[in-house]
C-alpha atoms as a printed R data frame, in Angstrom:
    type eleno elety resid chain resno       x       y       z
1   ATOM     1    CA   MET     A     1 124.476  -8.769  93.861
2   ATOM     2    CA   ALA     A     2 124.735 -10.769  97.367
3   ATOM     3    CA   CYS     A     3 121.237 -10.195  99.085
4   ATOM     4    CA   PHE     A     4 119.948 -10.831 102.193
5   ATOM     5    CA   LEU     A     5 117.469 -13.906 102.645
6   ATOM     6    CA   LEU     A     6 114.384 -13.315 104.545
7   ATOM     7    CA   THR     A     7 111.997 -16.051 105.608
8   ATOM     8    CA   GLY     A     8 108.721 -16.669 107.888
9   ATOM     9    CA   GLY     A     9 105.044 -16.195 107.762
10  ATOM    10    CA   GLY     A    10 101.930 -18.410 107.936
11  ATOM    11    CA   THR     A    11 100.165 -15.554 109.630
12  ATOM    12    CA   GLY     A    12 100.695 -11.938 109.140
13  ATOM    13    CA   GLY     A    13 102.268 -11.646 112.671
14  ATOM    14    CA   HIS     A    14 105.493 -13.398 111.114
15  ATOM    15    CA   LEU     A    15 105.147 -12.122 108.038
16  ATOM    16    CA   PHE     A    16 104.663  -8.404 108.291
17  ATOM    17    CA   PRO     A    17 107.524  -7.640 110.319
18  ATOM    18    CA   ALA     A    18 109.812  -9.430 107.926
19  ATOM    19    CA   LEU     A    19 108.525  -6.763 105.257
20  ATOM    20    CA   ALA     A    20 109.167  -4.156 107.061
21  ATOM    21    CA   VAL     A    21 112.685  -5.128 107.362
22  ATOM    22    CA   ALA     A    22 112.891  -5.546 103.621
23  ATOM    23    CA   GLU     A    23 111.541  -2.356 103.151
24  ATOM    24    CA   ALA     A    24 114.486  -0.725 105.075
25  ATOM    25    CA   LEU     A    25 116.962  -3.147 103.399
26  ATOM    26    CA   LYS     A    26 116.025  -2.221 100.443
27  ATOM    27    CA   ALA     A    27 116.361   1.723 101.065
28  ATOM    28    CA   ARG     A    28 119.903   0.869 102.183
29  ATOM    29    CA   GLY     A    29 120.644  -0.707  98.506
30  ATOM    30    CA   HIS     A    30 120.621  -4.319  99.736
31  ATOM    31    CA   GLY     A    31 119.039  -6.798  97.618
32  ATOM    32    CA   VAL     A    32 116.740  -8.893  99.723
33  ATOM    33    CA   PHE     A    33 115.087 -12.340  98.623
34  ATOM    34    CA   TYR     A    34 111.819 -14.048 100.145
35  ATOM    35    CA   LEU     A    35 111.469 -17.428 101.379
36  ATOM    36    CA   GLY     A    36 107.498 -17.887 102.405
37  ATOM    37    CA   ALA     A    37 105.344 -20.973 102.852
38  ATOM    38    CA   GLU     A    38 103.387 -22.778 100.407
39  ATOM    39    CA   GLY     A    39  99.805 -21.615 101.522
40  ATOM    40    CA   GLY     A    40 100.753 -19.250 103.957
41  ATOM    41    CA   LEU     A    41  99.554 -15.836 104.361
42  ATOM    42    CA   GLU     A    42 102.851 -14.724 101.959
43  ATOM    43    CA   ALA     A    43 101.231 -16.738  99.162
44  ATOM    44    CA   SER     A    44  98.766 -14.042  98.273
45  ATOM    45    CA   LEU     A    45 100.932 -11.017  99.540
46  ATOM    46    CA   LEU     A    46 104.387 -11.565  98.482
47  ATOM    47    CA   PRO     A    47 103.226 -10.677  94.704
48  ATOM    48    CA   GLN     A    48 102.026  -7.438  95.338
49  ATOM    49    CA   THR     A    49 105.571  -6.551  96.933
50  ATOM    50    CA   GLY     A    50 107.552  -6.375  94.064
51  ATOM    51    CA   LEU     A    51 110.256  -8.680  95.876
52  ATOM    52    CA   PRO     A    52 111.892 -11.874  94.497
53  ATOM    53    CA   TYR     A    53 110.468 -14.899  96.304
54  ATOM    54    CA   ALA     A    54 110.131 -18.559  96.738
55  ATOM    55    CA   LEU     A    55 107.392 -20.495  98.216
56  ATOM    56    CA   ILE     A    56 108.056 -24.308  99.716
57  ATOM    57    CA   PRO     A    57 106.317 -26.852 101.675
58  ATOM    58    CA   ALA     A    58 106.639 -25.988 105.177
59  ATOM    59    CA   GLY     A    59 105.334 -28.939 107.925
60  ATOM    60    CA   ARG     A    60 103.327 -27.450 111.117
61  ATOM    61    CA   LEU     A    61 104.412 -29.126 113.509
62  ATOM    62    CA   ASP     A    62 101.792 -29.699 116.085
63  ATOM    63    CA   ARG     A    63 102.555 -29.302 119.981
64  ATOM    64    CA   SER     A    64 100.987 -32.128 121.100
65  ATOM    65    CA   ALA     A    65 100.127 -34.893 118.032
66  ATOM    66    CA   PHE     A    66 102.711 -36.247 115.663
67  ATOM    67    CA   ARG     A    67 100.995 -35.794 112.073
68  ATOM    68    CA   PRO     A    68 102.804 -37.600 109.970
69  ATOM    69    CA   GLY     A    69 101.393 -35.630 106.683
70  ATOM    70    CA   GLU     A    70 102.721 -32.472 108.092
71  ATOM    71    CA   PHE     A    71 106.620 -34.048 108.776
72  ATOM    72    CA   TRP     A    72 106.998 -35.214 105.037
73  ATOM    73    CA   LYS     A    73 106.241 -31.754 104.586
74  ATOM    74    CA   LEU     A    74 108.800 -30.250 106.394
75  ATOM    75    CA   ARG     A    75 111.283 -33.091 105.660
76  ATOM    76    CA   GLU     A    76 110.517 -31.501 101.762
77  ATOM    77    CA   GLY     A    77 111.030 -28.005 102.765
78  ATOM    78    CA   LEU     A    78 114.114 -28.653 104.411
79  ATOM    79    CA   ASN     A    79 115.344 -30.447 100.994
80  ATOM    80    CA   ARG     A    80 113.657 -27.397  98.900
81  ATOM    81    CA   ALA     A    81 115.313 -24.968 100.908
82  ATOM    82    CA   ARG     A    82 118.488 -26.250 101.067
83  ATOM    83    CA   ALA     A    83 118.580 -25.986  96.790
84  ATOM    84    CA   LEU     A    84 117.224 -22.497  97.174
85  ATOM    85    CA   LEU     A    85 120.220 -21.488  99.575
86  ATOM    86    CA   LEU     A    86 122.743 -22.877  96.874
87  ATOM    87    CA   GLU     A    87 121.084 -20.464  94.074
88  ATOM    88    CA   VAL     A    88 120.632 -17.624  95.664
89  ATOM    89    CA   ARG     A    89 123.230 -17.729  98.615
90  ATOM    90    CA   PRO     A    90 122.608 -14.878 100.879
91  ATOM    91    CA   LYS     A    91 124.823 -12.887 103.145
92  ATOM    92    CA   ALA     A    92 123.197 -13.373 106.120
93  ATOM    93    CA   ILE     A    93 119.421 -14.580 106.767
94  ATOM    94    CA   LEU     A    94 116.159 -13.009 108.868
95  ATOM    95    CA   SER     A    95 114.004 -15.864 110.067
96  ATOM    96    CA   THR     A    96 110.399 -14.234 111.822
97  ATOM    97    CA   GLY     A    97 109.651 -17.416 112.860
98  ATOM    98    CA   GLY     A    98 106.383 -19.813 112.787
99  ATOM    99    CA   TYR     A    99 106.197 -22.875 110.598
100 ATOM   100    CA   ALA     A   100 107.176 -20.786 107.671
101 ATOM   101    CA   GLY     A   101 110.361 -19.415 108.846
102 ATOM   102    CA   PHE     A   102 111.549 -22.610 110.046
103 ATOM   103    CA   PRO     A   103 113.246 -24.780 106.598
104 ATOM   104    CA   GLY     A   104 115.192 -21.645 105.475
105 ATOM   105    CA   GLY     A   105 116.636 -20.815 109.147
106 ATOM   106    CA   TRP     A   106 117.373 -24.104 109.932
107 ATOM   107    CA   VAL     A   107 119.330 -25.353 106.683
108 ATOM   108    CA   GLY     A   108 121.018 -21.919 106.224
109 ATOM   109    CA   ALA     A   109 122.638 -22.128 109.509
110 ATOM   110    CA   GLY     A   110 123.674 -25.267 108.968
111 ATOM   111    CA   MET     A   111 125.317 -24.233 105.741
112 ATOM   112    CA   GLY     A   112 127.084 -21.428 107.985
113 ATOM   113    CA   ILE     A   113 125.126 -18.887 106.751
114 ATOM   114    CA   PRO     A   114 124.692 -16.355 109.640
115 ATOM   115    CA   LEU     A   115 121.198 -16.270 111.247
116 ATOM   116    CA   LEU     A   116 119.474 -13.687 112.829
117 ATOM   117    CA   LEU     A   117 115.779 -15.035 114.679
118 ATOM   118    CA   HIS     A   118 113.200 -12.555 115.266
119 ATOM   119    CA   GLU     A   119 111.098 -13.345 118.214
120 ATOM   120    CA   GLN     A   120 107.477 -11.771 118.199
121 ATOM   121    CA   ASN     A   121 106.032 -12.731 121.342
122 ATOM   122    CA   ALA     A   122 106.765 -12.508 124.919
123 ATOM   123    CA   LYS     A   123 107.344 -16.247 125.172
124 ATOM   124    CA   LEU     A   124 109.239 -18.369 122.551
125 ATOM   125    CA   GLY     A   125 107.427 -20.015 119.668
126 ATOM   126    CA   LEU     A   126 108.347 -23.812 119.078
127 ATOM   127    CA   ALA     A   127 110.053 -22.944 115.798
128 ATOM   128    CA   ALA     A   128 111.764 -20.332 117.890
129 ATOM   129    CA   ARG     A   129 113.190 -22.284 120.514
130 ATOM   130    CA   VAL     A   130 114.947 -24.914 117.889
131 ATOM   131    CA   LEU     A   131 116.009 -22.208 115.580
132 ATOM   132    CA   ALA     A   132 117.703 -20.473 118.317
133 ATOM   133    CA   LEU     A   133 120.449 -23.475 118.845
134 ATOM   134    CA   ARG     A   134 121.692 -22.009 115.499
135 ATOM   135    CA   ALA     A   135 121.174 -18.794 115.413
136 ATOM   136    CA   ARG     A   136 124.152 -15.981 115.757
137 ATOM   137    CA   GLY     A   137 121.682 -13.725 117.296
138 ATOM   138    CA   LEU     A   138 117.901 -13.404 118.742
139 ATOM   139    CA   ALA     A   139 115.775 -10.421 118.319
140 ATOM   140    CA   LEU     A   140 113.199 -10.041 121.067
141 ATOM   141    CA   SER     A   141 110.162  -7.697 120.958
142 ATOM   142    CA   LEU     A   142 110.053  -7.605 124.754
143 ATOM   143    CA   PRO     A   143 111.812  -8.640 127.724
144 ATOM   144    CA   ILE     A   144 111.415 -12.260 128.509
145 ATOM   145    CA   PRO     A   145 113.457 -14.614 130.725
146 ATOM   146    CA   LEU     A   146 115.594 -16.738 128.870
147 ATOM   147    CA   PRO     A   147 117.867 -20.325 129.473
148 ATOM   148    CA   PRO     A   148 121.744 -18.882 130.536
149 ATOM   149    CA   PHE     A   149 122.982 -20.430 127.087
150 ATOM   150    CA   LEU     A   150 120.469 -17.886 125.562
151 ATOM   151    CA   ARG     A   151 121.069 -14.626 127.406
152 ATOM   152    CA   GLY     A   152 124.552 -13.734 125.479
153 ATOM   153    CA   LYS     A   153 122.708 -13.534 122.109
154 ATOM   154    CA   ALA     A   154 119.485 -11.802 122.689
155 ATOM   155    CA   ARG     A   155 118.961  -8.403 122.199
156 ATOM   156    CA   VAL     A   156 115.503  -6.169 122.640
157 ATOM   157    CA   VAL     A   157 114.859  -4.480 119.240
158 ATOM   158    CA   GLY     A   158 110.964  -4.392 119.050
159 ATOM   159    CA   TYR     A   159 108.439  -5.620 116.757
160 ATOM   160    CA   PRO     A   160 108.859  -3.780 113.714
161 ATOM   161    CA   VAL     A   161 105.269  -1.755 112.843
162 ATOM   162    CA   ARG     A   162 104.188   0.814 109.750
163 ATOM   163    CA   GLU     A   163 105.410   3.531 111.340
164 ATOM   164    CA   VAL     A   164 102.403   6.237 110.516
165 ATOM   165    CA   ARG     A   165 100.601   8.498 113.116
166 ATOM   166    CA   HIS     A   166  97.364  10.831 111.913
167 ATOM   167    CA   PRO     A   167  96.668  13.510 114.304
168 ATOM   168    CA   LYS     A   168  93.580  12.250 116.414
169 ATOM   169    CA   GLU     A   169  91.345  14.641 115.618
170 ATOM   170    CA   GLU     A   170  91.793  14.490 111.910
171 ATOM   171    CA   ALA     A   171  91.451  10.380 111.938
172 ATOM   172    CA   LYS     A   172  88.346  10.823 113.673
173 ATOM   173    CA   ARG     A   173  86.799  12.948 111.097
174 ATOM   174    CA   ARG     A   174  88.091  10.891 108.488
175 ATOM   175    CA   LEU     A   175  86.571   7.680 110.060
176 ATOM   176    CA   GLY     A   176  83.291   9.791 110.449
177 ATOM   177    CA   PHE     A   177  83.249   9.964 114.533
178 ATOM   178    CA   PRO     A   178  82.687  12.782 116.483
179 ATOM   179    CA   GLU     A   179  85.466  14.323 117.895
180 ATOM   180    CA   SER     A   180  84.408  15.671 121.161
181 ATOM   181    CA   GLN     A   181  83.890  11.762 122.636
182 ATOM   182    CA   PRO     A   182  86.088   9.323 123.233
183 ATOM   183    CA   LEU     A   183  86.024   6.380 120.597
184 ATOM   184    CA   LEU     A   184  86.773   2.876 121.487
185 ATOM   185    CA   LEU     A   185  88.268   0.215 118.906
186 ATOM   186    CA   VAL     A   186  87.954  -3.584 119.007
187 ATOM   187    CA   LEU     A   187  90.011  -5.444 116.974
188 ATOM   188    CA   GLY     A   188  90.042  -9.155 116.892
189 ATOM   189    CA   GLY     A   189  92.766  -9.804 114.649
190 ATOM   190    CA   SER     A   190  93.093  -9.658 110.925
191 ATOM   191    CA   GLN     A   191  90.075 -12.283 110.802
192 ATOM   192    CA   GLY     A   192  88.239 -11.158 113.537
193 ATOM   193    CA   SER     A   193  87.239 -12.944 116.502
194 ATOM   194    CA   LEU     A   194  83.828 -14.543 117.034
195 ATOM   195    CA   GLU     A   195  83.964 -14.443 120.992
196 ATOM   196    CA   LEU     A   196  84.570 -11.091 120.892
197 ATOM   197    CA   ASN     A   197  82.204 -10.300 118.380
198 ATOM   198    CA   GLU     A   198  79.471 -11.772 120.404
199 ATOM   199    CA   LYS     A   199  80.706 -10.645 123.522
200 ATOM   200    CA   LEU     A   200  81.508  -7.033 123.541
201 ATOM   201    CA   PRO     A   201  78.513  -5.634 121.538
202 ATOM   202    CA   PRO     A   202  75.664  -5.834 124.391
203 ATOM   203    CA   LEU     A   203  78.508  -4.813 127.311
204 ATOM   204    CA   LEU     A   204  79.656  -1.593 125.130
205 ATOM   205    CA   LYS     A   205  76.416  -0.593 123.541
206 ATOM   206    CA   PRO     A   206  75.077   0.603 127.512
207 ATOM   207    CA   LEU     A   207  78.219   3.019 127.808
208 ATOM   208    CA   GLY     A   208  76.584   4.952 125.064
209 ATOM   209    CA   LEU     A   209  80.147   5.729 123.378
210 ATOM   210    CA   PRO     A   210  81.468   5.974 119.751
211 ATOM   211    CA   VAL     A   211  82.848   2.174 118.424
212 ATOM   212    CA   LEU     A   212  84.521   0.825 115.979
213 ATOM   213    CA   HIS     A   213  83.944  -2.824 115.867
214 ATOM   214    CA   GLN     A   214  86.429  -4.528 113.436
215 ATOM   215    CA   VAL     A   215  84.740  -8.186 113.001
216 ATOM   216    CA   GLY     A   216  87.094  -9.656 110.466
217 ATOM   217    CA   PRO     A   217  85.515  -9.977 106.598
218 ATOM   218    CA   ARG     A   218  83.983 -13.029 107.066
219 ATOM   219    CA   TRP     A   219  81.784 -11.761 109.756
220 ATOM   220    CA   VAL     A   220  80.322  -8.710 108.324
221 ATOM   221    CA   GLU     A   221  77.106  -9.972 106.816
222 ATOM   222    CA   ARG     A   222  76.475 -11.955 110.012
223 ATOM   223    CA   TYR     A   223  77.371  -8.301 111.875
224 ATOM   224    CA   LYS     A   224  76.069  -5.742 110.355
225 ATOM   225    CA   ALA     A   225  72.565  -5.767 112.163
226 ATOM   226    CA   LEU     A   226  74.670  -4.742 115.135
227 ATOM   227    CA   GLU     A   227  74.983  -1.172 113.894
228 ATOM   228    CA   GLU     A   228  73.427   1.607 115.532
229 ATOM   229    CA   GLY     A   229  73.704   5.339 116.102
230 ATOM   230    CA   HIS     A   230  77.592   5.627 116.637
231 ATOM   231    CA   TYR     A   231  78.627   1.758 116.838
232 ATOM   232    CA   ARG     A   232  80.159   0.997 113.501
233 ATOM   233    CA   VAL     A   233  81.096  -2.689 111.820
234 ATOM   234    CA   GLN     A   234  83.599  -2.977 109.583
235 ATOM   235    CA   GLY     A   235  85.016  -6.333 108.149
236 ATOM   236    CA   PHE     A   236  88.571  -4.712 107.859
237 ATOM   237    CA   VAL     A   237  90.004  -1.274 109.107
238 ATOM   238    CA   ASP     A   238  93.545   0.532 108.337
239 ATOM   239    CA   ALA     A   239  94.923   0.149 111.957
240 ATOM   240    CA   PRO     A   240  97.186   3.087 111.547
241 ATOM   241    CA   LEU     A   241  94.126   5.608 111.328
242 ATOM   242    CA   ALA     A   242  91.790   3.498 113.195
243 ATOM   243    CA   MET     A   243  94.465   3.690 116.304
244 ATOM   244    CA   SER     A   244  95.402   6.798 115.858
245 ATOM   245    CA   ALA     A   245  91.403   8.048 116.198
246 ATOM   246    CA   ALA     A   246  91.009   5.779 118.935
247 ATOM   247    CA   ASP     A   247  91.198   6.288 122.803
248 ATOM   248    CA   LEU     A   248  90.770   2.524 123.700
249 ATOM   249    CA   LEU     A   249  91.465  -0.496 122.395
250 ATOM   250    CA   LEU     A   250  89.604  -3.841 123.231
251 ATOM   251    CA   ALA     A   251  91.267  -6.776 121.538
252 ATOM   252    CA   ARG     A   252  92.823 -10.082 121.665
253 ATOM   253    CA   ALA     A   253  96.835 -10.274 122.645
254 ATOM   254    CA   GLY     A   254  98.564 -10.500 119.094
255 ATOM   255    CA   ALA     A   255 102.169  -9.432 119.124
256 ATOM   256    CA   GLY     A   256 101.402  -7.171 116.218
257 ATOM   257    CA   THR     A   257  98.496  -5.870 117.370
258 ATOM   258    CA   LEU     A   258 100.032  -4.490 121.050
259 ATOM   259    CA   ALA     A   259 103.026  -3.149 119.553
260 ATOM   260    CA   GLU     A   260 100.879  -0.934 117.399
261 ATOM   261    CA   ALA     A   261  99.172  -0.197 120.230
262 ATOM   262    CA   ALA     A   262 102.223   0.995 121.985
263 ATOM   263    CA   PHE     A   263 103.357   2.935 118.984
264 ATOM   264    CA   HIS     A   264 100.011   4.865 118.827
265 ATOM   265    CA   ARG     A   265 100.382   5.272 122.857
266 ATOM   266    CA   LEU     A   266  96.942   3.511 122.737
267 ATOM   267    CA   PRO     A   267  95.580   1.831 125.916
268 ATOM   268    CA   ALA     A   268  93.833  -1.509 125.648
269 ATOM   269    CA   LEU     A   269  91.715  -4.172 127.640
270 ATOM   270    CA   LEU     A   270  93.159  -7.295 126.412
271 ATOM   271    CA   PHE     A   271  91.722 -10.769 125.844
272 ATOM   272    CA   PRO     A   272  93.839 -13.522 125.100
273 ATOM   273    CA   LEU     A   273  93.531 -16.770 123.090
274 ATOM   274    CA   ASP     A   274  92.936 -19.524 125.433
275 ATOM   275    CA   PRO     A   275  96.475 -21.102 125.544
276 ATOM   276    CA   LYS     A   276  95.322 -24.431 124.669
277 ATOM   277    CA   LEU     A   277  95.045 -22.820 121.065
278 ATOM   278    CA   ASP     A   278  98.382 -20.717 120.825
279 ATOM   279    CA   GLY     A   279 100.614 -22.151 123.658
280 ATOM   280    CA   GLY     A   280 100.052 -19.333 125.444
281 ATOM   281    CA   ALA     A   281 101.613 -16.826 123.505
282 ATOM   282    CA   GLN     A   282  99.183 -14.354 123.709
283 ATOM   283    CA   ARG     A   283  98.506 -14.959 127.444
284 ATOM   284    CA   ALA     A   284 102.267 -14.073 127.463
285 ATOM   285    CA   ASN     A   285 102.205 -10.839 125.552
286 ATOM   286    CA   ALA     A   286  99.351  -9.274 127.677
287 ATOM   287    CA   LEU     A   287 100.723 -10.427 130.930
288 ATOM   288    CA   ALA     A   288 104.023  -8.533 129.681
289 ATOM   289    CA   TYR     A   289 102.039  -5.774 128.409
290 ATOM   290    CA   ALA     A   290  99.923  -5.178 131.693
291 ATOM   291    CA   ARG     A   291 102.823  -5.332 134.100
292 ATOM   292    CA   ALA     A   292 104.570  -2.429 132.526
293 ATOM   293    CA   GLY     A   293 101.439  -0.334 133.207
294 ATOM   294    CA   GLY     A   294 100.246   0.173 129.456
295 ATOM   295    CA   MET     A   295  97.356  -2.629 129.029
296 ATOM   296    CA   VAL     A   296  94.749  -4.041 131.220
297 ATOM   297    CA   LEU     A   297  93.439  -7.916 130.952
298 ATOM   298    CA   GLY     A   298  89.922  -7.609 130.572
299 ATOM   299    CA   ASN     A   299  87.641  -8.880 132.789
300 ATOM   300    CA   TRP     A   300  83.958  -9.121 131.041
301 ATOM   301    CA   SER     A   301  81.764  -9.343 134.499
302 ATOM   302    CA   ARG     A   302  83.424  -5.760 135.353
303 ATOM   303    CA   LEU     A   303  83.669  -4.690 131.375
304 ATOM   304    CA   GLY     A   304  81.985  -1.400 131.462
305 ATOM   305    CA   THR     A   305  84.100  -0.230 134.810
306 ATOM   306    CA   GLN     A   306  86.937  -1.108 133.313
307 ATOM   307    CA   VAL     A   307  86.508   0.946 130.199
308 ATOM   308    CA   VAL     A   308  85.504   4.253 132.237
309 ATOM   309    CA   GLU     A   309  88.706   3.637 134.748
310 ATOM   310    CA   MET     A   310  90.808   3.140 131.710
311 ATOM   311    CA   LEU     A   311  89.396   6.148 130.275
312 ATOM   312    CA   GLU     A   312  90.079   8.657 132.925
313 ATOM   313    CA   LYS     A   313  93.432   7.281 133.675
314 ATOM   314    CA   ARG     A   314  94.621   7.323 129.859
315 ATOM   315    CA   GLU     A   315  98.008   9.778 130.207
316 ATOM   316    CA   VAL     A   316  98.768   7.317 132.930
317 ATOM   317    CA   TYR     A   317  98.670   4.197 130.354
318 ATOM   318    CA   GLN     A   318 100.247   6.194 127.719
319 ATOM   319    CA   LYS     A   319 102.895   7.071 129.858
320 ATOM   320    CA   ALA     A   320 103.762   3.659 130.202
321 ATOM   321    CA   LEU     A   321 103.320   2.677 126.787
322 ATOM   322    CA   SER     A   322 105.636   5.094 125.450
323 ATOM   323    CA   ALA     A   323 107.996   3.175 127.180
324 ATOM   324    CA   LEU     A   324 106.890   0.220 125.251
325 ATOM   325    CA   SER     A   325 106.708   1.654 121.758
326 ATOM   326    CA   PRO     A   326 108.822  -0.089 118.804
327 ATOM   327    CA   GLU     A   327 109.633   3.105 116.973
328 ATOM   328    CA   GLY     A   328 112.827   1.969 114.736
329 ATOM   329    CA   ALA     A   329 112.500  -1.811 115.415
330 ATOM   330    CA   ALA     A   330 112.699  -2.440 111.436
331 ATOM   331    CA   GLY     A   331 116.332  -0.045 111.618
332 ATOM   332    CA   ARG     A   332 117.483  -1.975 114.526
333 ATOM   333    CA   LEU     A   333 117.355  -5.259 112.855
334 ATOM   334    CA   ALA     A   334 118.818  -4.353 109.700
335 ATOM   335    CA   ASP     A   335 121.711  -2.831 111.383
336 ATOM   336    CA   TRP     A   336 122.109  -6.385 113.265
337 ATOM   337    CA   LEU     A   337 121.826  -7.844 109.457
338 ATOM   338    CA   GLU     A   338 124.519  -6.094 108.107
339 ATOM   339    CA   ALA     A   339 126.648  -6.477 110.915
340 ATOM   340    CA   LEU     A   340 126.686  -9.711 110.852
């Protein structure tokens, strides 16, 4: 049976949307093959999915410096991708970007296989800008400015998330927090954020509100001493459960985190990465959600005031987020692949 090929990864932000689409395609009776990168997050997660897959080298091309070793990895990855595509012969390809999604997307499109590209951020990444030249379609998580030659192939479909919600009172009970008080949720991404771990506790504790702080698995022992009263520290949290329980999110501005927050109608105070570290992707995400009225850029000097103000106007932010919710994104991407 002919299949669809999904490729992308390196980080969860590129991998999880593709896995959501894989489930949607499988539910429709399609075969799915996954092409990931050696050393990416997918190397540890794909064996748990039951999907047929392969891992190839995929060089990380740096924005500011030429690294010969990565160039040779990319060259090998392109060759391996070509051999694999000749064997699998997919009907169409979905690339969710990142360095892991480049070789299969580039080679496949060059072989005449329809390519659909999904951009998670509010700014096209380096790999996406190159792949977009060959893609038949460009699926966006958010409306973003595009050059004229890309506008005709672009469409906003949203960011596929786990579409699971829990009643707020039940979620708070399951997590062990009082139902009568607002709950603050701190997320620094799946690995945690050292900056948020250091700066937020002394600013949030004086507010006297319950806090669930995901510090990241590697930081648990270091920050366990922060726990007191209703200030709880965990290495990792069940995002759908935690977001269902929370009344305000304090987080970085990764595309996946913000899309999940929008799905849960969860207002957020955002602290995006320095543009030097990610090319400005997180800052672009934060500004997009802030302009739409659902989230606010955090200000360290008046953080306590911002928390109180957002909790008081929570319904206003929730209404704005309802227009940004990505419900049905995986299905819309599956529809587009079938059309290709």
